[in-house]
DSSP file (Angstrom, degrees, kcal/mol; ACC not computed):
  #  RESIDUE AA STRUCTURE BP1 BP2  ACC     N-H-->O    O-->H-N    N-H-->O    O-->H-N    TCO  KAPPA ALPHA  PHI   PSI    X-CA   Y-CA   Z-CA
    1    1 A X              0   0    0      0, 0.0     2,-0.7     0, 0.0     0, 0.0   0.000 360.0 360.0 360.0 134.3    7.5   -4.6   -0.2
    2    2 A X        -     0   0    0      2,-0.0     8,-3.1     0, 0.0     2,-0.4  -0.819 360.0-146.0 -96.5 116.6   11.3   -4.1   -0.3
    3    3 A X  B     -A    9   0A   0     -2,-0.7     6,-0.3     6,-0.2     3,-0.1  -0.680  17.3-179.2 -83.5 130.3   12.4   -0.5   -0.2
    4    4 A X        -     0   0    0      4,-2.8     2,-0.3    -2,-0.4     5,-0.2   0.709  68.4  -9.0 -98.9 -27.2   15.6    0.2   -2.1
    5    5 A X  S    S-     0   0    0      3,-1.5     3,-0.2    28,-0.0    -1,-0.2  -0.851  92.3 -70.6-153.9-174.2   15.9    3.9   -1.4
    6    6 A X  S    S+     0   0    0     -2,-0.3     3,-0.0     1,-0.2    -3,-0.0   0.832 130.2  18.8 -56.7 -33.2   13.9    6.7    0.1
    7    7 A X  S    S+     0   0    0      1,-0.0     2,-0.4     2,-0.0    -1,-0.2   0.386 111.0  76.2-123.5   3.1   11.5    6.8   -2.8
    8    8 A X        -     0   0    0     -3,-0.2    -4,-2.8     3,-0.0    -3,-1.5  -0.954  52.0-155.8-131.2 141.0   11.7    3.5   -4.6
    9    9 A X  B >   -A    3   0A   0     -2,-0.4     3,-1.3    -6,-0.3     4,-0.4  -0.779  30.1-120.4-104.0 150.5   10.6   -0.1   -4.1
   10   10 A X  G >  S+     0   0    0     -8,-3.1     3,-1.9    -2,-0.3     4,-0.4   0.887 111.5  63.9 -54.1 -40.9   12.1   -3.2   -5.7
   11   11 A X  G >  S+     0   0    0     -9,-0.3     3,-1.0     1,-0.3    -1,-0.3   0.754  89.7  66.6 -60.0 -25.3    8.8   -4.0   -7.3
   12   12 A X  G <  S+     0   0    0     -3,-1.3    -1,-0.3     1,-0.2    -2,-0.2   0.733 103.8  45.5 -68.0 -21.0    9.0   -0.8   -9.4
   13   13 A X  G <  S+     0   0    0     -3,-1.9    36,-2.2    -4,-0.4    10,-0.3   0.413  87.1 127.2-100.0  -0.4   12.0   -2.2  -11.3
   14   14 A X  S <  S-     0   0    0     -3,-1.0    34,-0.4    -4,-0.4     8,-0.3  -0.213  72.0 -96.5 -64.5 145.8   10.6   -5.7  -11.9
   15   15 A X    >   -     0   0    0      6,-3.0     3,-1.5     1,-0.1     5,-0.3  -0.389  31.8-130.0 -58.2 135.1   10.4   -7.2  -15.3
   16   16 A X  T 3  S+     0   0    0     33,-0.3    -1,-0.1     1,-0.3    34,-0.1   0.595  99.8  70.7 -69.4 -11.6    7.0   -6.5  -16.8
   17   17 A X  T 3  S-     0   0    0      1,-0.0    -1,-0.3    34,-0.0    -2,-0.1   0.636 106.2-120.0 -81.6 -12.4    6.5  -10.2  -17.8
   18   18 A X  S <  S+     0   0    0     -3,-1.5    -2,-0.1     3,-0.1    -1,-0.0   0.634  70.0 135.5  86.3  13.8    6.1  -11.3  -14.1
   19   19 A X  S    S-     0   0    0      2,-0.1     3,-0.1     1,-0.1    -3,-0.1   0.674  75.0-110.2 -71.1 -17.2    9.1  -13.7  -14.2
   20   20 A X  S    S+     0   0    0      1,-0.3     2,-0.6    -5,-0.3    -1,-0.1   0.315  71.8 138.5 104.3  -9.0   10.4  -12.4  -10.8
   21   21 A X        +     0   0    0      1,-0.1    -6,-3.0    28,-0.0    -1,-0.3  -0.615  21.5 152.5 -70.0 114.6   13.5  -10.6  -12.1
   22   22 A X        +     0   0    0     -2,-0.6    -8,-0.2    -8,-0.3     2,-0.2  -0.286  19.2 108.9-149.3  55.2   13.3   -7.5   -9.9
   23   23 A X        -     0   0    0    -10,-0.3    26,-0.4   -12,-0.1     2,-0.3  -0.729  40.8-155.3-125.5 176.2   16.6   -5.8   -9.2
   24   24 A X        -     0   0    0     -2,-0.2    46,-0.2    24,-0.1    45,-0.1  -0.974  30.3-103.7-152.9 141.2   18.5   -2.7  -10.1
   25   25 A X     >  -     0   0    0     44,-3.5     4,-2.5    -2,-0.3     5,-0.2  -0.392  31.7-126.6 -61.2 137.8   22.2   -1.7  -10.2
   26   26 A X  H  > S+     0   0    0      1,-0.2     4,-2.3     2,-0.2     5,-0.1   0.857 108.9  51.5 -60.2 -37.8   23.1    0.5   -7.2
   27   27 A X  H  > S+     0   0    0      2,-0.2     4,-1.7     1,-0.2    -1,-0.2   0.881 110.2  49.0 -68.3 -36.9   24.6    3.2   -9.4
   28   28 A X  H  > S+     0   0    0      2,-0.2     4,-2.2     1,-0.2    -2,-0.2   0.932 111.5  49.8 -65.1 -45.5   21.5    3.3  -11.6
   29   29 A X  H  X S+     0   0    0     -4,-2.5     4,-2.8     1,-0.2     5,-0.2   0.900 107.4  54.4 -59.5 -42.2   19.3    3.6   -8.5
   30   30 A X  H  X S+     0   0    0     -4,-2.3     4,-2.1     1,-0.2    -1,-0.2   0.892 108.6  48.8 -60.8 -40.0   21.5    6.4   -7.1
   31   31 A X  H  X S+     0   0    0     -4,-1.7     4,-2.2     2,-0.2    -1,-0.2   0.939 112.4  47.3 -65.4 -46.0   21.0    8.4  -10.4
   32   32 A X  H  X S+     0   0    0     -4,-2.2     4,-2.3     1,-0.2    -2,-0.2   0.912 112.3  49.5 -63.6 -42.1   17.3    7.9  -10.3
   33   33 A X  H  X S+     0   0    0     -4,-2.8     4,-2.6     1,-0.2    -1,-0.2   0.892 109.7  52.5 -63.2 -38.2   17.0    8.9   -6.7
   34   34 A X  H  X S+     0   0    0     -4,-2.1     4,-2.5    -5,-0.2    -2,-0.2   0.877 108.1  50.4 -64.6 -38.1   19.1   12.0   -7.4
   35   35 A X  H  X S+     0   0    0     -4,-2.2     4,-2.5     2,-0.2     5,-0.3   0.926 111.0  49.8 -63.1 -44.1   16.7   12.9  -10.2
   36   36 A X  H  X>S+     0   0    0     -4,-2.3     4,-1.9     1,-0.2     5,-0.6   0.924 113.0  46.1 -59.5 -45.8   13.8   12.5   -7.7
   37   37 A X  H  <5S+     0   0    0     -4,-2.6    -1,-0.2     2,-0.2    -2,-0.2   0.886 112.6  51.1 -65.2 -39.6   15.6   14.7   -5.2
   38   38 A X  H  <5S+     0   0    0     -4,-2.5    -2,-0.2     1,-0.2    -1,-0.2   0.947 121.7  29.4 -64.5 -50.4   16.4   17.3   -7.8
   39   39 A X  H  <5S-     0   0    0     -4,-2.5    -1,-0.2     2,-0.2    -2,-0.2   0.656  92.1-141.4 -87.2 -15.9   12.9   17.7   -9.2
   40   40 A X  T  <5 +     0   0    0     -4,-1.9     2,-0.3    -5,-0.3    -3,-0.2   0.884  62.9 118.0  53.4  41.4   11.1   16.8   -6.0
   41   41 A X  S   <S-     0   0    0     -5,-0.6    -1,-0.2    -6,-0.2    -2,-0.2  -0.954  72.7 -95.2-133.9 152.3    8.5   15.0   -8.1
   42   42 A X        -     0   0    0     -2,-0.3    35,-2.7    -3,-0.1     2,-0.4  -0.314  36.5-145.6 -64.2 150.5    7.4   11.4   -8.3
   43   43 A X  E     -B   76   0B   0     33,-0.2     2,-0.5   -36,-0.2    33,-0.2  -0.974   2.0-149.9-121.5 133.6    9.1    9.2  -10.9
   44   44 A X  E     -B   75   0B   0     31,-2.9    31,-1.9    -2,-0.4     2,-1.0  -0.904  10.7-144.4-100.4 127.0    7.5    6.4  -12.8
   45   45 A X  E     +B   74   0B   0     -2,-0.5    29,-0.2    29,-0.2     3,-0.2  -0.803  20.1 179.8 -87.1 104.8    9.8    3.5  -13.8
   46   46 A X  E    S+     0   0B   0     27,-2.2     2,-0.3    -2,-1.0    -1,-0.2   0.755  73.5   9.8 -81.8 -23.2    8.3    2.6  -17.2
   47   47 A X  E     +B   73   0B   0     26,-1.3    26,-2.6    -3,-0.1    -1,-0.3  -0.871  69.4 159.0-155.7 122.9   10.8   -0.1  -17.8
   48   48 A X        -     0   0    0      1,-0.4   -34,-0.2   -34,-0.4    21,-0.1   0.276  61.1  -6.1-108.7-123.4   13.4   -1.5  -15.3
   49   49 A X        -     0   0    0    -36,-2.2    -1,-0.4   -26,-0.4     2,-0.4  -0.423  65.3-161.1 -75.7 154.1   15.1   -4.8  -15.5
   50   50 A X        -     0   0    0     16,-1.8    19,-0.2   -35,-0.2     2,-0.1  -0.997  14.7-131.9-136.5 138.2   14.1   -7.3  -18.3
   51   51 A X     >  -     0   0    0     -2,-0.4     4,-2.5   -30,-0.1     5,-0.2  -0.447  37.3-105.6 -77.4 164.5   14.5  -11.0  -18.7
   52   52 A X  H  > S+     0   0    0      1,-0.2     4,-2.4     2,-0.2     5,-0.2   0.896 118.8  52.2 -60.1 -41.7   15.8  -12.1  -22.1
   53   53 A X  H  > S+     0   0    0      1,-0.2     4,-2.3     2,-0.2    -1,-0.2   0.926 112.8  43.6 -63.3 -45.3   12.4  -13.5  -23.2
   54   54 A X  H  > S+     0   0    0      2,-0.2     4,-2.0     1,-0.2     6,-0.2   0.903 111.5  54.1 -68.2 -40.1   10.6  -10.2  -22.4
   55   55 A X  H  <>S+     0   0    0     -4,-2.5     5,-3.0     1,-0.2     4,-0.4   0.918 111.4  45.6 -58.9 -43.8   13.3   -8.1  -24.0
   56   56 A X  H ><5S+     0   0    0     -4,-2.4     3,-1.3     3,-0.2    -2,-0.2   0.926 109.2  56.4 -62.9 -44.6   13.0  -10.1  -27.2
   57   57 A X  H 3<5S+     0   0    0     -4,-2.3    -2,-0.2     1,-0.3    -1,-0.2   0.857 111.8  41.4 -57.7 -38.7    9.2   -9.9  -27.1
   58   58 A X  T 3<5S-     0   0    0     -4,-2.0    -1,-0.3    -5,-0.1    -2,-0.2   0.421 117.8-109.0 -93.1   3.0    9.2   -6.1  -27.0
   59   59 A X  T < 5 +     0   0    0     -3,-1.3    -3,-0.2    -4,-0.4    -2,-0.1   0.764  58.3 166.3  79.6  25.0   12.0   -5.8  -29.5
   60   60 A X      < -     0   0    0     -5,-3.0    -1,-0.2    -6,-0.2     2,-0.0  -0.300  47.2 -85.1 -70.0 158.3   14.7   -4.6  -27.1
   61   61 A X    >   -     0   0    0      1,-0.1     3,-2.0     2,-0.1    -1,-0.1  -0.358  32.1-126.6 -60.7 139.2   18.3   -4.6  -28.2
   62   62 A X  T 3  S+     0   0    0      1,-0.3    -1,-0.1    -3,-0.1    -6,-0.1   0.744 114.3  44.0 -60.1 -21.3   20.1   -7.9  -27.7
   63   63 A X  T 3  S+     0   0    0      4,-0.0    -1,-0.3     3,-0.0    -2,-0.1   0.073  84.9 154.0-108.4  22.3   22.7   -6.0  -25.7
   64   64 A X    X   -     0   0    0     -3,-2.0     3,-1.1     1,-0.2     4,-0.3  -0.194  48.1-138.1 -54.9 137.3   20.2   -3.9  -23.7
   65   65 A X  G > >S+     0   0    0      1,-0.2     5,-2.4     2,-0.2     3,-1.0   0.675 100.2  75.2 -69.9 -16.7   21.4   -2.7  -20.3
   66   66 A X  G > 5S+     0   0    0      1,-0.2   -16,-1.8     4,-0.2     3,-1.3   0.828  86.5  63.1 -61.0 -31.3   17.9   -3.6  -19.0
   67   67 A X  G < 5S+     0   0    0     -3,-1.1    -1,-0.2     1,-0.3    -2,-0.2   0.759 107.2  42.1 -64.3 -24.9   19.0   -7.2  -19.2
   68   68 A X  G < 5S-     0   0    0     -3,-1.0    -1,-0.3    -4,-0.3    -2,-0.2   0.265 114.4-114.2-105.6   8.4   21.7   -6.5  -16.6
   69   69 A X  T < 5S+     0   0    0     -3,-1.3   -44,-3.5   -19,-0.2    -3,-0.2   0.782  87.5 116.4  61.5  28.6   19.5   -4.3  -14.4
   70   70 A X      < +     0   0    0     -5,-2.4    37,-1.9   -46,-0.2     2,-0.3   0.198  63.7  60.3-107.8  12.9   21.7   -1.3  -15.3
   71   71 A X  E     - C   0 106B   0     -6,-0.4     2,-0.3    35,-0.2    35,-0.2  -0.958  51.9-179.5-141.1 156.0   19.0    0.7  -17.1
   72   72 A X  E     - C   0 105B   0     33,-2.3    33,-2.5    -2,-0.3     2,-0.5  -0.976  21.5-142.0-151.5 145.7   15.7    2.3  -16.5
   73   73 A X  E     -BC  47 104B   0    -26,-2.6   -27,-2.2    -2,-0.3   -26,-1.3  -0.948  35.7-174.8-103.2 127.0   13.2    4.2  -18.6
   74   74 A X  E     -BC  45 103B   0     29,-3.0    29,-2.6    -2,-0.5     2,-0.4  -0.892  25.9-164.2-129.3 153.3   11.7    7.0  -16.4
   75   75 A X  E     -B   44   0B   0    -31,-1.9   -31,-2.9    -2,-0.3     2,-0.5  -0.991  17.5-147.5-132.3 126.6    9.1    9.7  -16.6
   76   76 A X  E >   -B   43   0B   0      3,-0.4     3,-1.8    -2,-0.4   -33,-0.2  -0.836  26.3-114.0 -97.6 124.2    9.1   12.4  -14.0
   77   77 A X  T 3  S+     0   0    0    -35,-2.7     3,-0.1    -2,-0.5    -1,-0.0  -0.287  95.4   2.1 -57.7 135.7    5.7   13.8  -13.0
   78   78 A X  T 3  S+     0   0    0      1,-0.1     2,-0.4   -37,-0.1    -1,-0.3   0.617 110.4 102.4  64.7  15.4    5.1   17.4  -14.0
   79   79 A X  S <  S-     0   0    0     -3,-1.8    -3,-0.4     3,-0.0    -1,-0.1  -0.984  74.4-122.0-131.0 122.0    8.5   17.6  -15.7
   80   80 A X    >>  -     0   0    0     -2,-0.4     4,-1.5     1,-0.1     3,-1.1  -0.317  22.7-122.6 -60.3 142.8    9.0   17.4  -19.5
   81   81 A X  H 3> S+     0   0    0     19,-0.5     4,-2.7     1,-0.3     5,-0.2   0.852 110.5  64.9 -54.0 -36.8   11.3   14.6  -20.6
   82   82 A X  H 3> S+     0   0    0     18,-0.3     4,-2.2     1,-0.2    -1,-0.3   0.880 101.6  48.3 -56.5 -40.6   13.5   17.2  -22.3
   83   83 A X  H <> S+     0   0    0     -3,-1.1     4,-2.0     2,-0.2    -1,-0.2   0.876 110.9  50.2 -70.3 -36.8   14.4   18.8  -18.9
   84   84 A X  H  X S+     0   0    0     -4,-1.5     4,-2.5     2,-0.2    -2,-0.2   0.927 111.7  49.0 -63.1 -44.7   15.2   15.4  -17.4
   85   85 A X  H  X S+     0   0    0     -4,-2.7     4,-2.2     1,-0.2    -2,-0.2   0.885 108.9  52.3 -63.9 -40.8   17.4   14.6  -20.4
   86   86 A X  H  X S+     0   0    0     -4,-2.2     4,-2.1    -5,-0.2    -1,-0.2   0.915 110.7  48.3 -62.5 -42.2   19.2   18.0  -20.1
   87   87 A X  H  X S+     0   0    0     -4,-2.0     4,-1.8     2,-0.2    -2,-0.2   0.941 112.5  47.0 -62.5 -48.6   19.9   17.4  -16.4
   88   88 A X  H  <>S+     0   0    0     -4,-2.5     5,-2.1     1,-0.2    -1,-0.2   0.839 110.0  53.9 -65.6 -32.5   21.2   13.8  -17.0
   89   89 A X  H ><5S+     0   0    0     -4,-2.2     3,-1.3    -5,-0.2    -1,-0.2   0.916 108.1  49.9 -65.7 -42.2   23.4   15.1  -19.9
   90   90 A X  H 3<5S+     0   0    0     -4,-2.1    -2,-0.2     1,-0.3    -1,-0.2   0.844 109.0  52.7 -62.8 -33.5   24.9   17.7  -17.6
   91   91 A X  T 3<5S-     0   0    0     -4,-1.8    -1,-0.3    -5,-0.1    -2,-0.2   0.447 110.8-125.1 -82.1   0.2   25.6   15.0  -15.0
   92   92 A X  T < 5 -     0   0    0     -3,-1.3    -3,-0.2    -4,-0.2     2,-0.2   0.890  34.5-171.4  56.5  43.4   27.4   12.9  -17.7
   93   93 A X      < -     0   0    0     -5,-2.1    -1,-0.2     1,-0.1    14,-0.1  -0.496  24.8-128.7 -62.7 132.4   25.2    9.8  -17.2
   94   94 A X  S    S+     0   0    0     -2,-0.2    18,-2.4     1,-0.1     2,-0.5   0.908  89.9  33.2 -56.9 -51.2   26.9    7.1  -19.2
   95   95 A X  E    S+De 106 112B   0     11,-2.4    11,-2.0    16,-0.3     2,-0.4  -0.930  70.4 169.1-112.4 126.2   23.9    5.9  -21.2
   96   96 A X  E     -De 105 113B   0     16,-2.2    18,-1.6    -2,-0.5     2,-0.5  -0.961  12.9-171.3-142.4 120.1   21.2    8.3  -22.2
   97   97 A X  E     -De 104 114B   0      7,-2.3     7,-2.1    -2,-0.4     2,-0.6  -0.946  16.0-144.8-112.3 128.7   18.3    7.8  -24.6
   98   98 A X  E     +De 103 115B   0     16,-2.9    18,-3.4    -2,-0.5     2,-0.3  -0.824  28.3 162.8 -97.0 119.8   16.2   10.8  -25.6
   99   99 A X        -     0   0    0      3,-1.1    18,-0.2    -2,-0.6   -14,-0.1  -0.882  45.7-114.1-130.0 162.0   12.5   10.1  -26.2
  100  100 A X  S    S+     0   0    0     16,-0.3   -19,-0.5    -2,-0.3   -18,-0.3   0.901 109.9  19.2 -65.3 -41.9    9.5   12.4  -26.3
  101  101 A X  S    S+     0   0    0    -20,-0.1     2,-0.3   -21,-0.1    -1,-0.2   0.389 127.9  23.0-116.3   2.3    7.7   11.2  -23.2
  102  102 A X        -     0   0    0    -27,-0.1    -3,-1.1   -22,-0.0     2,-0.4  -0.957  65.7-125.3-156.6 172.7   10.3    9.4  -21.2
  103  103 A X  E     -CD  74  98B   0    -29,-2.6   -29,-3.0    -2,-0.3     2,-0.5  -0.992  11.9-148.3-129.3 132.5   14.1    9.2  -20.6
  104  104 A X  E     +CD  73  97B   0     -7,-2.1    -7,-2.3    -2,-0.4     2,-0.3  -0.850  23.1 175.4 -94.4 133.9   16.3    6.1  -20.8
  105  105 A X  E     +CD  72  96B   0    -33,-2.5   -33,-2.3    -2,-0.5     2,-0.3  -0.994   2.3 166.1-135.7 147.7   19.3    6.1  -18.5
  106  106 A X  E     -CD  71  95B   0    -11,-2.0   -11,-2.4    -2,-0.3   -35,-0.2  -0.974  38.2-130.6-153.6 169.0   21.9    3.5  -17.8
  107  107 A X        +     0   0    0    -37,-1.9   -36,-0.1    -2,-0.3     3,-0.1  -0.137  48.7 153.6-115.3  35.2   25.3    2.9  -16.3
  108  108 A X        -     0   0    0    -38,-0.2     2,-0.4     1,-0.1     3,-0.3  -0.170  50.5-104.9 -60.2 156.9   27.0    1.1  -19.1
  109  109 A X  S    S+     0   0    0      1,-0.2    -1,-0.1     2,-0.1    -2,-0.0  -0.706 104.2  18.9 -80.9 133.6   30.8    1.2  -19.5
  110  110 A X  S    S-     0   0    0     -2,-0.4    -1,-0.2    -3,-0.1    -2,-0.0   0.100 105.7-121.2  95.1 -23.7   31.9    3.4  -22.3
  111  111 A X        -     0   0    0     -3,-0.3     2,-0.3     1,-0.1   -16,-0.3   0.241  24.7-150.2  74.6 162.0   28.6    5.4  -22.6
  112  112 A X  E     -e   95   0B   0    -18,-2.4   -16,-2.2    -4,-0.1     2,-0.4  -0.945   4.8-161.4-165.8 149.9   26.1    5.9  -25.4
  113  113 A X  E     +e   96   0B   0     -2,-0.3     2,-0.3   -18,-0.2   -16,-0.2  -0.997  14.6 167.1-135.9 139.7   23.7    8.5  -26.6
  114  114 A X  E     -e   97   0B   0    -18,-1.6   -16,-2.9    -2,-0.4     2,-0.5  -0.988  21.8-146.2-151.1 154.0   20.7    8.2  -29.0
  115  115 A X  E     +e   98   0B   0     -2,-0.3   -16,-0.2   -18,-0.2   -18,-0.1  -0.963  23.0 163.8-127.2 114.4   17.8   10.4  -29.9
  116  116 A X        +     0   0    0    -18,-3.4   -16,-0.3    -2,-0.5   -17,-0.2   0.089  36.7 129.9-113.5  19.0   14.4    8.9  -30.8
  117  117 A X        -     0   0    0    -19,-0.3     2,-0.3   -18,-0.2   -18,-0.1  -0.445  63.6-113.0 -74.2 148.4   12.4   12.1  -30.4
  118  118 A X              0   0    0      1,-0.1    -1,-0.1    -2,-0.1    -2,-0.1  -0.617 360.0 360.0 -78.0 140.1   10.1   13.1  -33.2
  119  119 A X              0   0    0     -2,-0.3    -1,-0.1     0, 0.0    -2,-0.0   0.420 360.0 360.0-101.4 360.0   11.2   16.3  -34.9
């Protein structure tokens, strides 16, 4: 297993289809490691990098940052997604997607925000 940081393995970012695409942008990794350090809780990477075929299969955006290994969907153990999202918003993370049970973050140029939480 290839360790990328103190708390993350390359395999945690691998495309879920098993194609072998298994990398992550260094800036994205730094943000995720900083979240881990801040909350001192384990993080599950629910979606890391994606190949084009898998991204299409799951209905991902054709311009998804997951395709470029610049995005991750994360869930922090014992921490509500809302608190993770508030922290990342304070840190001015470029791409931030608000979901009920996980948080999307990415390091795109120009930034983006979207909210898919149920009201």
